[in-house]
C-alpha distance (Angstrom), angle and dihedral (degrees) to the residues before:
residue distance angle dihedral
M1 . . .
A2 3.80 . .
D3 3.78 117.0 .
G4 3.80 110.5 -99.9
I5 3.78 147.1 91.5
N6 3.78 118.3 -58.1
T7 3.78 102.4 -127.3
F8 3.80 90.2 -146.0
N9 3.82 87.1 65.9
E10 3.80 96.8 33.9
N11 3.77 111.8 134.3
P12 3.82 118.7 -125.7
L13 3.80 94.6 -115.8
H14 3.80 93.0 54.6
K15 3.81 91.8 45.6
G16 3.80 93.5 47.8
L17 3.81 93.6 48.8
K18 3.78 92.2 46.3
E19 3.81 91.5 54.4
W20 3.81 91.6 44.3
A21 3.80 94.2 49.4
A22 3.79 97.9 42.0
G23 3.79 103.3 36.4
P24 3.81 128.8 -147.4
D25 3.81 97.2 -63.9
A26 3.80 96.6 57.9
E27 3.77 128.3 110.3
F28 3.78 109.6 -118.3
E29 3.82 131.7 -152.1
V30 3.80 94.9 6.2
P31 3.85 119.9 -179.5
L32 3.81 110.6 -129.5
E33 3.81 131.6 162.6
G34 3.79 93.3 -19.8
Y35 3.81 94.8 -46.7
I36 3.78 137.2 93.7
I37 3.80 110.6 -123.0
D38 3.80 115.9 -148.6
A39 3.81 92.6 -138.5
I40 3.79 142.5 -22.1
V41 3.80 119.5 -145.4
D42 3.82 120.2 -178.0
G43 3.77 90.0 -25.7
V44 3.82 94.9 -47.9
L45 3.80 116.8 121.5
V46 3.80 109.9 -134.5
E47 3.79 117.5 -157.5
V48 3.81 122.9 -178.2
Q49 3.79 118.5 -155.5
T50 3.78 117.1 176.5
R51 3.83 93.5 -174.7
N52 3.82 143.8 -17.9
F53 3.80 105.0 52.8
T54 3.81 88.4 -171.9
A55 3.80 89.8 77.6
M56 3.83 89.3 58.7
R57 3.80 99.2 46.8
A58 3.81 101.1 96.6
K59 3.80 92.9 39.1
L60 3.80 95.2 51.2
R61 3.79 95.2 44.1
K62 3.79 90.6 53.9
L63 3.80 96.0 44.8
V64 3.83 97.8 47.2
A65 3.79 89.7 58.2
S66 3.80 89.7 75.2
H67 3.83 109.1 5.5
P68 3.82 137.7 54.0
V69 3.82 106.4 -111.3
R70 3.79 130.1 -168.7
L71 3.80 118.3 -164.7
V72 3.81 114.8 -156.0
H73 3.80 118.7 -158.2
P74 3.83 128.1 177.8
I75 3.79 128.6 -142.1
A76 3.79 117.5 -170.6
C77 3.78 110.7 -129.1
E78 3.82 87.9 173.0
K79 3.79 127.8 24.4
W80 3.78 135.7 -179.0
I81 3.80 121.6 -157.5
V82 3.81 111.4 -141.1
R83 3.81 117.9 -169.0
V84 3.80 117.9 -160.1
D85 3.80 134.7 178.0
P86 3.83 123.3 -124.2
D87 3.83 89.6 -87.8
G88 3.79 91.7 56.7
K89 3.80 95.4 -107.3
Q90 3.80 112.6 147.4
L91 3.80 112.5 -116.1
S92 3.79 99.7 178.1
K93 3.79 144.3 -18.5
R94 3.79 126.9 -155.3
K95 3.77 137.2 165.2
S96 3.78 116.1 -110.3
P97 3.82 115.2 -126.4
K98 3.81 90.0 -139.9
R99 3.80 117.0 101.0
G100 3.78 119.2 -168.8
R101 3.80 122.3 -134.4
L102 3.77 132.0 -147.3
E103 3.81 91.3 -118.9
E104 3.80 89.5 66.0
V105 3.80 89.0 81.1
F106 3.81 87.7 78.5
S107 3.80 89.3 67.8
E108 3.80 87.2 67.5
L109 3.79 98.1 31.4
V110 3.81 91.8 64.4
T111 3.81 85.1 82.4
F112 3.81 93.3 70.3
P113 3.82 113.5 -2.2
Q114 3.82 91.1 154.9
L115 3.81 88.9 67.0
M116 3.81 89.5 74.6
A117 3.81 88.0 69.1
E118 3.83 91.9 58.8
R119 3.79 113.1 105.8
N120 3.82 92.7 -136.8
F121 3.80 97.1 49.7
S122 3.79 130.3 88.9
L123 3.79 133.4 166.8
E124 3.79 126.5 -146.0
V125 3.79 118.7 -167.1
A126 3.80 114.7 -160.3
M127 3.79 117.8 -158.1
I128 3.78 103.5 -149.4
Q129 3.76 148.1 178.2
E130 3.78 111.2 -129.2
E131 3.77 143.9 173.8
E132 3.78 120.5 -134.2
V133 3.79 110.1 -154.6
R134 3.79 115.9 -151.0
L135 3.79 121.4 -166.7
V136 3.81 112.3 -142.2
D137 3.80 104.9 -156.1
G138 3.81 103.3 164.5
R139 3.81 94.3 -106.8
K140 3.78 130.2 106.8
H141 3.80 118.3 -110.4
G142 3.76 138.6 -175.9
R143 3.79 131.9 54.8
R144 3.80 92.5 -66.9
R145 3.79 95.4 33.0
R146 3.78 92.4 -118.0
R147 3.79 99.3 131.8
D148 3.79 126.4 78.5
F149 3.80 93.9 -162.4
V150 3.79 146.1 56.3
R151 3.78 122.7 -143.1
E152 3.78 105.4 -107.3
E153 3.80 103.3 -177.2
R154 3.80 147.4 -38.6
R155 3.79 121.9 -117.5
L156 3.78 129.6 -159.6
V157 3.79 112.4 -125.5
S158 3.81 98.2 174.1
V159 3.80 144.3 -36.2
I160 3.80 108.6 -114.0
E161 3.80 95.5 -171.8
S162 3.78 140.7 -33.6
R163 3.79 136.5 -141.9
L164 3.79 123.1 -149.7
F165 3.80 120.5 -151.6
V166 3.79 114.3 -167.6
Q167 3.80 101.9 161.4
P168 3.82 135.9 22.1
R169 3.81 90.3 -105.6
D170 3.82 87.9 62.6
M171 3.80 90.4 60.1
V172 3.79 95.9 47.6
T173 3.81 87.9 64.0
L174 3.82 86.2 76.0
I175 3.80 85.6 77.1
P176 3.83 103.7 78.4
D177 3.81 119.9 -121.3
S178 3.79 86.5 -119.5
V179 3.82 88.6 73.6
A180 3.80 100.4 89.5
E181 3.79 123.8 -148.1
P182 2.91 132.4 -74.4
F183 3.79 95.0 39.5
T184 3.79 138.8 169.6
T185 3.78 132.2 -145.8
S186 3.81 87.2 -95.5
D187 3.81 88.7 58.7
I188 3.81 90.5 49.2
A189 3.80 90.8 49.8
K190 3.79 91.9 51.3
G191 3.81 95.5 42.7
C192 3.81 94.1 47.6
N193 3.82 95.0 35.9
V194 3.80 92.0 -126.9
P195 3.82 132.2 129.9
R196 3.81 116.9 -87.4
F197 3.80 92.9 -112.1
M198 3.80 89.4 58.2
A199 3.80 91.3 48.4
Q200 3.80 88.6 52.5
K201 3.79 90.7 54.0
M202 3.80 90.0 48.3
A203 3.80 91.6 51.3
Y204 3.80 92.5 47.4
C205 3.81 93.5 50.5
L206 3.80 95.2 43.1
R207 3.78 91.8 48.6
E208 3.82 93.5 47.9
M209 3.81 92.3 51.0
G210 3.81 92.0 46.6
A211 3.80 97.8 -111.6
I212 3.79 94.0 120.4
V213 3.79 131.8 24.1
A214 3.80 129.3 -141.9
L215 3.81 113.1 -128.8
E216 3.79 108.3 178.6
R217 3.76 142.4 -35.7
K218 3.79 117.2 -104.7
R219 3.76 133.5 172.0
K220 3.80 91.1 -86.4
G221 3.81 91.7 51.0
I222 3.78 139.4 -92.4
Q223 3.81 113.9 -21.6
Y224 3.82 116.4 -133.2
V225 3.80 137.3 -171.1
R226 3.77 128.3 -165.0
S227 3.78 99.4 -117.7
A228 3.78 140.4 27.9
E229 3.82 89.4 -122.2
N230 3.80 89.1 71.5
A231 3.81 95.0 46.1
T232 3.80 115.1 107.5
G233 3.75 96.9 145.9
V234 3.75 145.2 96.3
E235 3.80 132.3 -53.5
I236 3.78 104.7 -110.3
G237 3.79 96.7 -166.2
S238 3.79 125.1 -143.3
K239 3.81 98.1 -44.9
T240 3.80 115.7 103.8
E241 3.78 135.8 171.8
Y242 3.79 89.7 -110.2
E243 3.78 126.3 36.7
P244 3.81 115.7 176.8
I245 3.79 113.5 -124.1
G246 3.77 115.3 -119.8
V247 3.80 96.4 8.3
A248 3.77 112.9 131.9
P249 3.80 117.1 -137.4
A250 3.78 116.3 -99.7
């Protein structure tokens, strides 16, 4: 069987994003080169991945060699938690205090940041409103048995906005102009108002795709600039401040 999602088991969030991204005139669930493509629009292969980019790595690397591919990924800027009983009756609904940020895409992109440098690859990040449905079944769940529910599914409520990244230089714009060169991951964290660990992931991805360049290591950390044209410094080698666990080298 070709590699792809069985539409009988397709979750609502994936289905909703696929229809939003592709539009009504697209071809859906198309067999191609041993895979099932979510949709094809005007010759562009559209793939939706709601999480776990690692599962898409081999598929995307093969497809971009000969086809234009757009990967669509959602980040929930607003989420509602819906609790239901085993019969599907709604027990409660509340808004989650958590609000997703665009920079969170780097947590997934660490799997294959070099793919952004491929001419045939583009990434679209959709900032969405979603519902997370939790089934309350009377049993205890989780490692410490503290939860009374299992997550049943995620549902797309609406797409607030989306951001398309076609080239590495599009992604480096996520570092504000107020972050002066040379900068460190601490400077990125402060300028973007994100935790340091997220800034480290951003720096790793941007460096691997060629959007920023490492100059030299100082006491405050590795110094970066936004483009190779400004780089006059030292070869750092393969060591970085952030190395993703379990990610095979390209």
